[in-house]
MDTraj code that builds the backbone (N, CA, C; nanometers):
import mdtraj as md
import numpy as np

residues = "MET SER GLY SER ALA LEU SER PRO TRP ALA LEU VAL PRO ASP PRO ALA ARG PHE ALA ALA GLN VAL ALA LEU HIS ALA ASP CYS SER PRO GLU LEU PRO HIS ALA ALA LEU LEU GLN CYS LEU ARG ASP ARG PRO VAL ASP VAL LEU LEU ALA THR PRO ILE LEU HIS ARG PRO ASP PHE ALA PHE ALA PHE GLY PRO SER VAL ASP GLY VAL VAL ILE ASP THR GLY GLU PRO PRO SER GLU".split()
xyz = np.array([
    [10.1345, 7.5275, -0.8253],
    [10.0628, 7.4408, -0.9168],
    [10.1286, 7.4488, -1.0535],
    [10.1247, 7.3410, -1.1228],
    [10.1770, 7.3411, -1.2581],
    [10.0659, 7.2991, -1.3529],
    [10.0902, 7.3174, -1.4791],
    [9.9900, 7.2824, -1.5782],
    [9.9347, 7.4067, -1.6439],
    [9.8414, 7.3860, -1.7301],
    [9.7818, 7.4943, -1.8070],
    [9.6542, 7.5446, -1.7412],
    [9.6323, 7.6738, -1.7492],
    [9.5070, 7.7321, -1.7002],
    [9.3888, 7.6861, -1.7843],
    [9.4174, 7.6249, -1.8988],
    [9.3110, 7.5768, -1.9863],
    [9.2762, 7.4308, -1.9612],
    [9.3418, 7.3679, -1.8649],
    [9.3100, 7.2292, -1.8301],
    [9.1694, 7.2223, -1.7725],
    [9.0962, 7.1164, -1.8016],
    [8.9586, 7.1059, -1.7500],
    [8.9499, 7.1167, -1.5979],
    [9.0489, 7.0646, -1.5257],
    [9.0449, 7.0710, -1.3797],
    [9.0719, 7.2113, -1.3264],
    [9.1218, 7.3015, -1.4124],
    [9.1541, 7.4370, -1.3685],
    [9.0338, 7.5305, -1.3759],
    [8.9260, 7.4881, -1.4411],
    [8.8096, 7.5750, -1.4567],
    [8.7336, 7.5896, -1.3260],
    [8.6866, 7.7102, -1.2997],
    [8.6020, 7.7371, -1.1837],
    [8.4581, 7.7200, -1.2305],
    [8.3831, 7.6239, -1.1733],
    [8.2506, 7.5923, -1.2253],
    [8.1451, 7.7009, -1.2039],
    [8.1516, 7.7759, -1.0952],
    [8.0471, 7.8750, -1.0669],
    [8.1084, 8.0005, -1.0046],
    [8.1829, 8.0796, -1.0835],
    [8.2501, 8.1961, -1.0267],
    [8.1538, 8.3011, -0.9719],
    [8.0307, 8.3062, -1.0232],
    [7.9335, 8.4045, -0.9738],
    [7.9014, 8.3808, -0.8265],
    [7.9040, 8.2552, -0.7837],
    [7.8771, 8.2235, -0.6425],
    [7.9850, 8.2854, -0.5535],
    [8.1105, 8.2780, -0.5965],
    [8.2196, 8.3353, -0.5185],
    [8.2156, 8.4880, -0.5242],
    [8.1787, 8.5436, -0.6384],
    [8.1647, 8.6886, -0.6494],
    [8.0550, 8.7385, -0.5560],
    [7.9469, 8.6623, -0.5425],
    [7.8385, 8.7006, -0.4510],
    [7.8871, 8.6997, -0.3064],
    [7.9737, 8.6051, -0.2710],
    [8.0284, 8.6014, -0.1351],
    [8.1107, 8.7265, -0.1066],
    [8.1927, 8.7674, -0.2028],
    [8.2730, 8.8882, -0.1861],
    [8.1816, 9.0099, -0.1770],
    [8.0804, 9.0158, -0.2628],
    [7.9873, 9.1288, -0.2616],
    [7.9187, 9.1415, -0.1263],
    [7.8678, 9.0323, -0.0735],
    [7.8000, 9.0366, 0.0562],
    [7.8948, 9.0796, 0.1672],
    [8.0167, 9.0293, 0.1659],
    [8.1152, 9.0656, 0.2679],
    [8.1494, 9.2143, 0.2608],
    [8.1447, 9.2712, 0.1399],
    [8.1795, 9.4117, 0.1190],
    [8.0575, 9.5032, 0.1261],
    [7.9443, 9.4502, 0.1711],
    [7.8188, 9.5264, 0.1791],
    [7.7728, 9.5788, 0.0435],
    [7.7920, 9.4991, -0.0598],
    [7.7396, 9.5278, -0.1933],
    [7.6360, 9.4193, -0.2229],
    [7.5256, 9.4566, -0.2816],
    [7.4238, 9.3576, -0.3140],
    [7.4641, 9.2781, -0.4378],
    [7.4676, 9.1449, -0.4278],
    [7.4986, 9.0659, -0.5469],
    [7.3886, 9.0733, -0.6524],
    [7.2751, 9.1321, -0.6157],
    [7.1633, 9.1462, -0.7097],
    [7.1762, 9.2713, -0.7961],
    [7.2750, 9.3550, -0.7689],
    [7.2942, 9.4758, -0.8491],
    [7.3259, 9.4391, -0.9936],
    [7.2916, 9.5262, -1.0881],
    [7.3368, 9.5033, -1.2259],
    [7.4901, 9.4950, -1.2278],
    [7.5423, 9.4232, -1.3238],
    [7.6859, 9.3946, -1.3310],
    [7.7724, 9.5200, -1.3130],
    [7.7436, 9.6251, -1.3881],
    [7.8252, 9.7471, -1.3815],
    [7.8178, 9.8118, -1.2433],
    [7.6997, 9.8127, -1.1822],
    [7.6839, 9.8724, -1.0492],
    [7.7562, 9.7899, -0.9434],
    [7.7522, 9.6584, -0.9563],
    [7.8232, 9.5720, -0.8619],
    [7.9739, 9.5948, -0.8723],
    [8.0254, 9.6020, -0.9937],
    [8.1683, 9.6293, -1.0114],
    [8.2071, 9.7622, -0.9485],
    [8.1254, 9.8646, -0.9679],
    [8.1560, 9.9954, -0.9101],
    [8.1529, 9.9897, -0.7583],
    [8.0544, 9.9201, -0.7024],
    [8.0455, 9.9057, -0.5574],
    [8.1716, 9.8383, -0.5032],
    [8.2157, 9.7312, -0.5674],
    [8.3357, 9.6605, -0.5219],
    [8.4608, 9.7460, -0.5384],
    [8.4663, 9.8239, -0.6451],
    [8.5822, 9.9122, -0.6665],
    [8.5901, 10.0210, -0.5603],
    [8.4760, 10.0583, -0.5045],
    [8.4726, 10.1630, -0.4023],
    [8.5125, 10.1124, -0.2637],
    [8.5249, 9.9820, -0.2470],
    [8.5591, 9.9236, -0.1168],
    [8.7104, 9.9146, -0.1008],
    [8.7591, 9.9264, 0.0232],
    [8.9036, 9.9102, 0.0458],
    [8.9481, 9.7679, 0.0110],
    [9.0671, 9.7563, -0.0420],
    [9.1171, 9.6259, -0.0847],
    [9.1274, 9.5288, 0.0322],
    [9.1566, 9.5781, 0.1536],
    [9.1686, 9.4862, 0.2669],
    [9.0354, 9.4209, 0.3009],
    [8.9243, 9.4901, 0.2742],
    [8.7916, 9.4310, 0.2957],
    [8.7693, 9.3180, 0.1954],
    [8.8052, 9.3426, 0.0705],
    [8.7871, 9.2406, -0.0330],
    [8.8746, 9.1184, -0.0055],
    [8.9984, 9.1416, 0.0341],
    [9.0903, 9.0305, 0.0593],
    [9.0552, 8.9519, 0.1850],
    [8.9818, 9.0134, 0.2767],
    [8.9449, 8.9465, 0.4020],
    [8.8192, 8.8611, 0.3882],
    [8.7614, 8.8555, 0.2702],
    [8.6391, 8.7781, 0.2496],
    [8.6649, 8.6295, 0.2717],
    [8.5895, 8.5675, 0.3628],
    [8.6030, 8.4220, 0.3765],
    [8.5306, 8.3538, 0.2600],
    [8.6027, 8.2769, 0.1823],
    [8.5442, 8.2074, 0.0674],
    [8.5034, 8.0675, 0.1122],
    [8.3747, 8.0408, 0.1076],
    [8.3213, 7.9123, 0.1502],
    [8.3121, 7.8163, 0.0324],
    [8.3418, 7.6920, 0.0563],
    [8.3275, 7.5844, -0.0430],
    [8.4107, 7.6092, -0.1684],
    [8.5368, 7.6449, -0.1469],
    [8.6287, 7.6628, -0.2596],
    [8.6513, 7.5301, -0.3308],
    [8.6822, 7.5352, -0.4606],
    [8.7192, 7.4117, -0.5303],
    [8.8456, 7.3525, -0.4662],
    [8.8571, 7.2206, -0.4646],
    [8.9694, 7.1541, -0.3986],
    [9.1050, 7.1875, -0.4596],
    [9.1141, 7.1876, -0.5901],
    [9.2432, 7.2058, -0.6546],
    [9.2496, 7.3340, -0.7360],
    [9.1701, 7.4297, -0.7021],
    [9.1679, 7.5530, -0.7796],
    [9.1423, 7.6709, -0.6871],
    [9.1434, 7.7856, -0.7443],
    [9.1129, 7.9073, -0.6713],
    [8.9663, 7.9414, -0.6939],
    [8.9113, 8.0262, -0.6088],
    [8.7719, 8.0664, -0.6246],
    [8.7526, 8.1483, -0.7523],
    [8.8562, 8.2202, -0.7921],
    [8.8480, 8.3003, -0.9138],
    [8.9553, 8.2516, -1.0094],
    [8.9152, 8.2201, -1.1286],
    [9.0078, 8.1684, -1.2282],
    [8.9349, 8.1510, -1.3595],
    [8.9899, 8.0721, -1.4480],
    [8.9261, 8.0514, -1.5776],
    [8.7868, 7.9913, -1.5616],
    [8.6943, 8.0394, -1.6411],
    [8.5585, 7.9848, -1.6396],
    [8.4999, 7.9943, -1.7798],
    [8.4015, 7.9122, -1.8059],
    [8.3305, 7.9159, -1.9334],
    [8.2041, 7.9966, -1.9097],
    [8.2017, 8.1183, -1.9637],
    [8.0875, 8.2062, -1.9396],
    [8.0008, 8.2261, -2.0626],
    [8.0412, 8.1713, -2.1751],
    [7.9627, 8.1863, -2.2963],
    [7.9900, 8.3158, -2.3695],
    [8.0735, 8.4032, -2.3119],
    [8.1069, 8.5287, -2.3773],
    [8.2395, 8.5131, -2.4507],
    [8.3436, 8.4756, -2.3776],
    [8.4747, 8.4572, -2.4378],
    [8.4870, 8.3170, -2.4956],
    [8.4403, 8.2173, -2.4200],
    [8.4431, 8.0785, -2.4658],
    [8.2999, 8.0373, -2.4967],
    [8.2733, 8.0048, -2.6206],
    [8.1385, 7.9668, -2.6620],
    [8.0994, 7.8346, -2.5964],
    [7.9853, 7.8330, -2.5291],
    [7.9378, 7.7116, -2.4628],
    [7.8697, 7.6166, -2.5595],
    [7.8345, 7.6641, -2.6780],
    [7.7615, 7.5814, -2.7723],
    [7.6116, 7.5861, -2.7487],
    [7.5705, 7.6522, -2.6419],
    [7.4285, 7.6655, -2.6093],
    [7.3724, 7.7896, -2.6775],
    [7.2418, 7.7905, -2.7085],
    [7.1820, 7.9123, -2.7643],
    [7.1841, 8.0236, -2.6596],
    [7.1945, 8.1494, -2.7013],
    [7.1977, 8.2607, -2.6053],
    [7.0708, 8.2649, -2.5210],
    [7.0867, 8.2989, -2.3935],
    [6.9691, 8.3124, -2.3060],
    [6.9101, 8.4508, -2.3238],
    [6.7838, 8.4617, -2.2950],
    [6.7139, 8.5890, -2.3150],
    [6.7159, 8.6721, -2.1915],
])
top = md.Topology()
chain = top.add_chain()
for i, resn in enumerate(residues, 1):
    res = top.add_residue(resn, chain, resSeq=i)
    for name in ("N", "CA", "C"):
        top.add_atom(name, md.element.get_by_symbol(name[0]), res)
traj = md.Trajectory(xyz[None], top)
């Protein structure tokens, strides 16, 4: 692929959905707090993580890539509580 990772078509609209798929495949609960989920995934063998079937991937993008999360890129929306 060519182009910039900052192109609008390169953004992944819902990366949390794909992260939940990986978590479930790795026997980690996607409902865990962020830090606990990361630790659970880090404790899994890499071959388990790479073998995750990703359902409903974006057509011209990867399941994991640039996204607007409101932390690094300001969404312009007021912070959620």
